[in-house]
N, C-alpha and C positions, 0 to 999 in steps of 0.2 A: 220439120217442125218449125213453125213460126214463133218468134218471141212473144207475139200477142197471145197465142194459144197457151203457151207455158205460163204467162202472167195470169191468165184466167184460172188455171189450176191453183196457183199460189194465192189468189185473192178469194177463193171460194170459202164461204163461212157457213157452217163450221168447216174448218180446214179438214181435208181428208188426205192422209199420207199417200204418196204415190211413188211409182217406180219409173225411171227412165231406162228404156232399152236402147242400147247403143249399137251401131253397125259392127263393132268389134265383138259383140256378144256379151259385153259387160252390162251389168244391171246396177243402177245407182238408185238408192232409196232416199227420198226426201220426206222426213218425218215431221218437220216443222217449217212453216213458211219463211221464217227468219234465216234459215240455213241455205237459202238459194238467192243468188243475185243474177238477174237477167239483163243482158244487153241485146242489141239487135241481132248479133251473130253468135254470141256465146252465153253459156250459163255457168256461173261459178257456184260450186257446192261446198259448203263447209263440212269438214270431216274431222272425226276424233273429238277430243275435248269433253267437257262436262258443263252442265248448267247453262246450256245455250251458247257457250263460247267454243268455237272451233279451234282445233290445233293448227289447221291450215286449210287452204281452199284449192280445189282442183277445178280447172276450167275445161269445159267441153264445147266443141263447136256444134251449133244447132243442126248442121247438115248431117251429123252423125246420130241424132236422136231419131230412131225409127218407130218407136211406140211409147206411149205413156199409159200406165194402168194404175188403178188404185191398189194399195197394199191390202191384200185379202185379210179379213178378220179385224180390220181397223175402222170400218165404217161405223159411224155413230148412227143410232136409230133415233129419229125424232118422235114426237108424240103422234100417235095414230099409225105409226109404221108397224108392219107385221113382220115377225121373224119367219124364216123359211122352215124353222123347226115346228113340227106338228104338235 
C-alpha cells in the first residue's frame, strides 16, 4: 500500500470507515479520519480513549498493509442512492 492511496481513503467525504488488513492477519479499523496519521512509510492509528482523543498510537509499516476495505454497514447513502433491500 502506498501512503498516497491511504491518504485518499482518509480524505474521502463523506468519510467512510475502513479496515486495514495486515500481513500478520490483524485487522485495524479506522472509524474517524482524525484517528490516523500517515507518513511515507508508516501509518499511526489512535486507539482507545473517548471523544476523539486516543489513549495511545500504534504504528504500522505500509509494507504490511495487504488490503483496505470499507467497514460493512457503515456506508452512508446519499440522495438518489438505492438500498439493496427490496
